[in-house]
N, C-alpha and C positions, 0 to 999 in steps of 0.2 A: 506108025502113029502111036504103039504102045510105048515106044521109047521116050518120044517127046513128052507123053502124060506123065510117065514113071520121073523124066528129068524135072518137069514143072514141078511136081508133087515134091520131089527131093529138095528143090529149091527154095518152096513155101516152108518146107520144115526147118531147114537151117535158118531162114530169115527169122522165123519165130523163134527158135532157140536162142538167138544172140538178143532177142527183146526182153528176156528175162534176166540179162547180166545187168548188175547195178554197178556203177564207176562211183568210187569214193576217194575224194580228194583230202588230203591232211599231210601231217608231217611227220616223219617217221620217227619211232621211237625207241623199240627194239623188236628184235626176234626170240623167241625162246630157245634154249638150249636144243630141244629137240626139233625145232624149226616147224612146230605145228601150230604155233600161235603167233601173230605179229599184233603189236601195240603201236596206235598211232594217235596223234592229237588232232581232232576236229571240233572247230570252234571252241578251243580252251578246255576242251573236254578230253581224258584219255578214253580211248575205245580199243577192246581186243577182239581179234577176228580170229575164226579158226582158218587154217590153211590147208589146201588139198595135197595130198602127197604129189610130187612132180610139179608143184607150181614154179613157173619161171619169172626171173627179171627180165624184163624186155629193155634193153639198153640201146643206144644209137648205133653204136659199132658190132655188138655181140650180145647174145642171150647167155644167162647164166642161172644156175639154180638160186634160189633165194638165200639159202644157207652160204653159199659162196659169196655172194653180193654181200651179205648183212657181214660177214668177216673182214671184207675191204671198207667197210664203210668206217671213216675217221670219228664221224661226228653224227649225233642225232638231229632232230629237227629238219632233215632235208626234206623238199616237198616230194610226194608220191602220189600215185594214182592207184587204188585197189580195183581190180576187177572181180566182183564177187557173184557167184553163181551157187544157187541151192545152199547158201549161207556160208559158204567157204571161198577164200581166196584162191582164184586159179592163176591170177596174172598180177604184176606190180610194174608199173610204169614210172619212169622219171616224171615228176610235175614241174609245172613252171612257177617261178617264184613271182610272189606277188608285192 
């Protein structure tokens, strides 16, 4: 009985934690040299976000660090989706072209 209650409490805690994450869609502009800030274009305005240490780019085939992903970028203005938690980017995914 105790295990079931504990499992239910843990599930609720994890569900509430994901509610506070925000997804921001925009076009990739640049990643700072240190990899601690990412700049994107949202609604024709540039916005810069802090990047959490260890943030990853989630690709279709593999995951890689943001720094490695940015090195391989040939051009800016590719659509991406940022996941922001507590004011810092925790994950970047490829966005859909519109």
